[in-house]
N, C-alpha and C positions, 0 to 999 in steps of 0.2 A: 593395568589393562585399560585402554580408553573405553568410554561409554559407546562411542561410535568411531569406527575406523573405515575411511573411504580411501580406496587405492585404485589408481589407474582408471579413473572415471573419464569416459568419452561419451559425448552426446551431441547430436546434431539434428536439425530439422530442415528438410529440403536442402537449400544451399547455405544454410547458416550453421556454423560450428559454434557450439556453446562451450564445451570443455574438451580438451585433448590431453589424455593421460594425467588428469588432475588428482591430487591426493590431499587429505587433511584429516585431522582427528578432533573429536570433542572429548575433553577430559572431564573427570568428576569436578563439579563445582564451577565449571566455566559457564559464563553468560556471554554467548557469542553473538555479535552483530553480523549480519550478512548485508554487504553493500555492493553497489555496482550500478551501472547505467541502466535505464529502462531497456528491457529486452535482452539483458546480458545472460539471463538464465537463473535468476535468484529463486523465483517461485518454482521453476522446473526442478531445481536442486531439492527443494522441500518435497516435491512430489516423488522424486526418485528415492529419497531416503525413507519415505513412508510407503513405498511400493505401489504408488498410483501410476508411475511411469517406469518403463524399463529402459535402462541405458543401453547404448550400443555395446559398450564394454565397461568393465570395472567390477570391483568387489565392494559391497556395502555390508558391514558387519556391526550389528548392535550387540552389546553385552546381553547375555541371557537374562530373562525374567525382568526386564525393564518395563515399567508402565509409561507409555509415551502419550502425551496429550498434544493433539494437533488442532489448531483453529481452522476447522473445515467449514467455510461459509456456505457450502453446497450440501451440508448434511441433510439426510432424508428425515424429515420430521412429520409425524402423522397429522392428518387434517383434524382440526378441532382441538388440538393440544394448546393449552394456555401457557403463558410464560412461567407461572409457578409450577405447573405440571411438568414442564420441560426441565426446569432446574432440579426437581426432585428425582428425575431419571439419573442424575449423577450418583445417586445412592441406591440404584435399583437392586443391587445385590444385597444390601443391608435390609431393604424393605422386604425382599423375598425371605431372608432369614428370620425377620421379625414375624412374618406371616406363618412360617413353619413353626416357630416357637409357640405362638399363640394357639396353633392347632394342636401341638403336643400337650399344652396345658389343658385344652378342652378334652382331648382324648383321655388324659390322665384322670380328669374329674369323673369320667364315666367308668374307666377300667381299674383305676388305682394301681396301674402297672408302674413300679418304681423305675423301670428302664426308660419309660417315656419322660419321667421327671428328670432323670439324669441327662438325657439328650437335650431337653429344654434348657437345663442349667448350663450345659456346654455352649449352646447357642447364645444364651444370655451373657456369658463371659466374653464371647466374640463381639457381641454388640457393644458391651461396655468398653472393651479395648478400642473399638473403632469410634467411640464417642457418639454413638447413634442418637442418643437422647438430646444431643445439642445440634442436631442437623438443622432444625428450623432456625436456630440462632445464627448458624454459619451462613445459611442461605440469605438471611436478612442482612448480614454484614456485607456480603458480596453485592446484593441488590442495591444497598445504599452506596457502597464504594464506587460502583460503575454507573450510578445514576439511573438504574432501571425503574425506580419509583415513578419516573416521568412517562414510562411506557405503560405501566399498569399491570398488576399481577394476573388479571383475568383477560388480558389482551391475547387473542389467538395468534400464534406464531405465523400461520399462513397469511394473515392480514397485515403483517409487519413490513416496513420498508427494509431495504437491504442493509442500511446502517443499524437499524434496531435489531435485526436478525443477527448481525455480526456481534453485537454487544451481548446478546443472551447466550450465544454459542461460546463466547469468551468466558462468560460467567460460569457456565457449566464446566468448561475445561478447568478453571481454577478450583471449583468445588471438588473435582475428582482427584486433586492433589497428585498428579503424576510425578514420576522421577525426572522426566525430561519434558519441557514445554516447548512446542514449536509454534511460532507466531508469524503471520504474514501481514504486515502493515496494521498492527493492532490499534494504532492511534488515529486512524483515518476517521473514525466515527465517534471519537471521544472529545469532550471539551477539556479545557485546561485543568479544572479541578479533578476530573476523573483520570486524566493522564497522570497527574501527580499521584493519585491513589494507586494506579497501576505501577508506577515507578517504585513507590514504597513497598508494594506487595512483592515485586520481583527482587528488589534489593534484600528483602527478608526471606526469600525463597532459597532453601538449602540445596535444591536439585540443580540440574543443568538447564540452560535456556538457549535456544537458537531463535533469533528474531530478525526478520527482514523489516527495515524501516528506512524511509527517506527523511524522517524527523531526526536530525542529527543531535539536537539537544536531548531527545529521549535516549538515543543510543549512548551518548556521553554519560548519562545518568545511570544506566542499567547494565552496561557491558564491561567485561574485563579482557576481552579479546575480540578481534575482528577478522572475518575473511572477506577479501575483495574478489569479486567475480568479474573478470575482464579479459577479453581477447583470448579466450580458450584456456585461461589459467585461473586457478583458485589459490590465492596467496594468503597465508595466515599471519597475523600480527598480534603480538601480546600487548596488553595494556588497554587503556581507555580508547575511545574513538579518536580523540585528538592526538593521542600518542601514536596510535596506529597510522593515522594519516601523515604524521611527521615521518614515521618509518617508511611509509609508501613513497613519499616525496624524495627522501634520501636514497631509497633504493633506485628510483627512476633516474635521479641525478647521477648516481654511480654508473648505472647502466648506460646512460648517455655518454659519460666520459669514456667508458670502455669501448663503446661503439665508435666514437670519434677517433680514439687511438688506433683501433683496428683498421678503420677506413684509411688512415694515413699509410699504414703498412701495406694494405691491399693495393692502394693506388700506386705506391712506389714500386711494388713488385710487378704490377701490370705494365707500368711504363718501361721497366727494365726488360720484361719479356718481349714486349712489342719492338723494342729497339734492337735486341740482341738475338732474336729467335733464329735468324739465319746466318749470323756472323760467327766470329771466333769464340764468342762467349755463349754459344748455343747450349752447351752442356749446363752452364749455370742457369740459363733461362729455363731449360726443362726442369731443373731442380726446383726452381721457384714455382713453376706451374704445379708440380707435385705438392709443394708446400701449401699452395692455395687450395688445392683439392682436399687436403687433409685438415685444413683449418676449421675449427669449430667457430662458426660465424656468430657474432653477437648481434641480436636483433635490436633495433632502436626501440626505445620505450614508446608504446602506442599511445595515441591520444584519443579521447572520446569524441564521438560525433557531436558537434555543437549545434544545438537548436537555436534558431533565430525566429522571432515573430515580429510582424508588422501589421497592425490592423488599419486598413484603409480608412481615411477620415473624409467625411463630407461636411463642409462648413455650414454653420447655422448662426443667425444673428440674434437669437433670443437670449434674454437675460435670465429668464426662469425656465430652465430646461425641464424641471419636474416639480410639481407641487402636489403633495399628499396631505389631505385635510380630513382629520378624524376618521381615518380608514379603519373599518372593522373587518377582520379577516378570520376565516375558519370554514368549517363545513356545516355540521349540524348546529354548532354554537360557536361563539367567538373564542379564539385562542389567545388573543392579546387585548390589552387596553386599546382604545382607539389611537391610531398612530398619526402624528402630524409632523411633517418635516418638508424641507424644500432643497433642491439642488440647483445652484446657480451656474452660470456659464463656466465651463471647464473644471468644475469642482468634482472631486473624487471622494466617495463616501464608503465607509466600511460598515458592514452589519456584523455585530458580534453577539455571542451568547451560546449556551451549550446546545449540543445537537438534540433535536426534537422539540426545541422551544418554539419554533414557528418561523424561522428565518426563510426557509424555502417557500412556505405558504405565503408569507408576506411578499416575496419576490414574484411569485406566480399571480398573486392578486393584483399587484401593481401592473403586471404585464397583461392582465385581462384573461389569463389562462384559467383562473378560478373566479367565480362571481364574488364580488364584495358583499358583505353583510350590511354595510353602511358606509357613509363617507364618500369622498371623491378622490380620483387620481387624474391629474391633468399634465400630460406631456406637452412640451412646446409643439406647435403645429409643424415645425420644421425638424422635429426630433426623428432620427432614424436609429432604431435600437438594434444592437447585435447581442444576442443572448447565448450564454453558455450554461447548459443545465448539467448538474453533477451526475446524472444517471448515465451509465454506459450501456444503453439498450439500443438495439439495432433491429430494423424490420426483418433483416435476413443475415444471420451470422455467417452464412457461407459466401456472401459477397466480399470482394476485396475492397480496401480503401479506395483504389482507383475507380472501381465500378460504382461505389457508393457516391463519390463526388461527381462522377460523370452523370449518374442518374439524376442528381439534384441540379447540376448546372450543365445541361445538355450541349450548350454551345461552346463550352470550354474545350480547347484542344488538349489531348492527352499529355503533350509535352509540358504545358503550363501546370497541369495537375501534378505530374511527376516532380517538376521543379519545386513546387510549393511544398509537397510532402518531404522532399529531401531537405529543404531549408528548415523545416520544422523537426528534423532529426529522424525521419523515417526513410530508411534506404530502399533501394529498388526491390529487394527480395520481400521485405515486409509490405511494400505497396501492392504486391501481387499475391499476398497470402490472405486466406479468409480472415475476416475481422475477428471472428470468435477465437482464433488461435493466437491473437496478439495479446501481449501483457496489458494490464490496466493502464500503465504509463503510455504505451504505444497507442492504445485506443484514444486516450486523452489527447495525444498529439494530432490524431486524425481530426478530432472535433475542433481543435484550435486551428488546424489548417483550413478547415471548412469556413471558419469565421473570417479568414483572411481574404475570402472572395466576396465579402459583404461590406460595401462602403457604409459607414455609419458615423454618428457623432455621439453615441451614447452606448457604452459597453455595460452589460449587466452579466456578472460572472459569479455563478453559484458553486463554491468550493472547487475552483479550477486546479488547485495544487494537489488534490488527492492523486496518489500514485506516481507523481512526478519526481524524478531525481533532482538533486540540488542544483546542478548546472541548468537544467531546464526551467526550474522554478525561478532562478535568477534571471534567465532570458525573458520569461513571461513577465516578471515584475518590471523589468526594464522597458518592455514593450508597452505596458499599461502606463508607466510613468511618461513615456514619450508621446502617448496618444493625446492629441490636442484637445479632445472633447471631454465629456463627462464619463464617469464610471461609478457603478455600485459593485463592490466586491465583498463576497461572503467567503470567509476563510477561518478555519479553526486554528491556523498557525499565526501566532502573534508576530513572529519574525517577518512574515510576509506583509503584514500591515505596516510595519515600521518604515517610515519615510515614504509611504505610498499614498495614503489617504489624507485628505484635509480634515475630516471629522468622522466620528463613528456614532452609530446608533446602537445602543445596548438593548437588543431585543429581549434579553432575559428579564430586564426590569419591567417590561410590559406584559410579561406572561401571566395568564390567568390560571395556568397549570390545569388544563382540562383533562377529562378522562382520555386515556390513550386511544380508545376506539373511535373517538371523534377526530383524531389527529392522524391524517394520512400524509405524512411528509415524504 
């Protein structure tokens, strides 16, 4: 019996169909990757199987008594709770049992009732079986593995950035040791070392896993089957990610051949019908009409909507586009050693280092969004900066992408906005949908589309690849490469850097590792 059995799943929003009579199973021991283009319905699928969304039709059956762990970035966490307090809630049941046991021992000391002692002994056995007395050791292992040391054990969850919050929720999920782990883009806020730790953890995990990710190297390392969500269908492939993609390509090639063969038959029959419908061969023509009506039509393999980006360039004659001299960055105290570097004409620079080290703070200080604690930043007088921030926050989540861009650029005609959104991979339906209902990848495309209305000679992009599918990342990389001016690019994906930047600044080596409460990244 499968751990999860999904049959006849149908789901749609407004004019967009996500799945139509789709089915798949999750078997014991399977580590399943979920792939598909932005907006295809991957995150919605997770919400449906965790009963956060109701499908239009379909049966979703979990095996009984399964403990399911879901990385819910919007979990309700009490105000004032610190990181270490939150992680201890993974063992809330054991702590409750421990308190009951201690109370029984206290009561026994007063009454000398042997029944109390026996009950306490039974609880003690349960705690020993659950390895309760090594809870702190396990918490420390997870803290170290996911790099939570850099956040700080006493850092309040309510004051954490979205990335930090995601990391601690992932940590709690792993501590709970569920039978099935459900992860949605778990690597977005992890640096290379901690991604490797998570890979090792999942590869040693005996339960089942379902993981959405656009990090294909990560999927290749941790999965043994893949489901592809595309064009109303969910197709399951066995094997690693690369093996699954080969199967997908072969399937589409076969489908294309069958479609082409059938089209030849259809065209030949239609010509015969047209020529002989009223002649002596009219009976044969009617027979072929019936044949065409009964024919099971082969659909051509659909192709993804391809995003294209082009950032408008405004020329500059300066040789020193940016000079940073002993810049000290931070809030109440410095986060990094003083930073010195320069960017010359048309040069592209990458910032690398683990999440939380201070890359975003450095970017914001260079841009003047955060006051510097010391040192200088000098852009060329002719520099025109176009900035992408990684936060997907909007003044009004109910506004549509069309309305958001129209409000910012009032003189732009709607047709120009629609055309730009379509070129960036956002169709008409999504252009008219509230921004809060779009996937993370679709919201990122809206932000990139907005950048295309700003002529500049210096791109500054802070984690632009978060949430993007592989095709869109490739299109973005190509656009930055073609951009004639300067660029500073922050990305946790090494593959995105390769062949893109002329030099890198390792921000991690400059880190002073401050207390997390001083670091608001």
